[in-house]
C-alpha positions as CSV (number, residue, x, y, z in Angstrom):
1,T,66.6,43.2,168.3
2,E,69.1,40.4,168.1
3,R,68.4,40.0,164.4
4,D,69.1,43.7,163.7
5,A,72.4,43.4,165.7
6,M,73.5,40.4,163.6
7,E,72.6,42.2,160.4
8,T,74.6,45.2,161.5
9,N,77.7,43.0,161.8
10,A,77.1,41.5,158.4
11,I,79.1,42.8,155.4
12,Q,77.3,43.3,152.1
13,S,79.0,44.0,148.8
14,G,77.0,43.7,145.7
15,D,75.8,40.1,145.5
16,I,78.0,38.9,148.4
17,R,76.9,38.9,152.0
18,L,79.2,37.8,154.9
19,D,78.0,37.3,158.4
20,P,81.1,37.0,160.7
21,K,79.1,35.9,163.8
22,M,77.5,33.0,161.9
23,M,80.6,32.4,159.8
24,K,78.4,32.2,156.7
25,V,78.6,33.6,153.2
26,W,75.9,34.0,150.6
27,V,76.3,34.8,147.0
28,N,73.1,35.8,145.2
29,D,71.2,34.6,148.3
30,K,72.7,31.1,148.0
31,E,74.8,30.0,150.9
32,V,78.4,29.2,150.0
33,H,80.4,26.9,152.2
34,L,84.0,28.2,152.7
35,K,86.9,26.7,154.7
36,K,87.8,28.7,157.8
37,K,90.9,30.3,156.2
38,E,89.0,31.2,153.0
39,F,86.3,32.8,155.2
40,Q,88.9,34.8,157.1
41,L,90.5,35.9,153.8
42,L,87.2,37.0,152.3
43,E,86.2,38.9,155.5
44,F,89.6,40.7,155.6
45,L,89.3,41.7,152.0
46,M,85.7,42.8,152.3
47,R,86.5,44.9,155.4
48,N,89.3,46.6,153.5
49,R,87.5,47.1,150.2
50,D,89.4,48.7,147.4
51,I,92.7,48.5,149.3
52,V,95.5,46.6,147.5
53,F,97.4,44.0,149.5
54,S,100.5,42.2,148.4
55,K,100.6,38.4,149.0
56,E,103.1,39.0,151.9
57,E,100.6,41.5,153.6
58,L,97.8,38.9,153.2
59,Y,100.1,36.2,154.7
60,S,100.9,38.3,157.8
61,R,97.5,40.0,158.2
62,V,95.2,37.1,157.7
63,W,97.1,34.0,158.9
64,G,100.7,33.8,157.8
65,L,100.3,31.0,155.2
66,D,100.4,31.0,151.4
67,S,97.3,32.8,150.3
68,Y,97.6,32.2,146.6
69,G,95.8,28.8,146.6
70,H,93.2,30.2,149.0
71,I,92.5,33.2,146.7
72,N,91.9,30.9,143.7
73,R,89.6,28.6,145.7
74,L,87.8,31.6,147.1
75,R,87.3,33.0,143.6
76,E,85.9,29.6,142.6
77,E,83.3,29.8,145.4
78,I,82.1,33.4,145.1
79,E,82.6,34.3,141.5
80,E,80.2,33.5,138.7
81,N,83.2,33.3,136.4
82,P,86.4,32.8,138.5
83,S,88.7,33.4,135.5
84,D,87.1,36.9,135.1
85,S,86.8,37.8,138.7
86,K,84.6,40.9,139.5
87,H,85.1,40.9,143.3
88,I,88.7,39.8,144.0
89,I,90.9,41.7,141.6
90,T,94.5,41.0,140.9
91,V,96.6,44.1,140.7
92,W,99.6,42.8,138.7
93,G,102.9,43.2,140.3
94,V,101.3,44.4,143.6
95,G,98.7,42.0,145.0
96,Y,95.0,41.7,145.4
97,K,92.0,43.9,146.3
98,F,88.3,43.4,146.9
99,V,85.9,45.6,144.9
């Protein structure tokens, strides 16, 4: 069915669900409204789970802009405690990864 096809394209990781076709994100079944670039960043990180990307790689692979501010805003939207992130992890001296 169409619903099954949409669900197949959705990405689920723990309490975060991302639907790329609908451009929607839910955290603990509550919809979170992200800006387009933050959505693209989250989708990229979720599709490449556990892979560490430097800021420069994120710039070029996602959209070519400064991702630092976007990562902080994204953490504020999807993390219960943004200062102790459990999904978007900083790998000091290297970059970021999604777990």
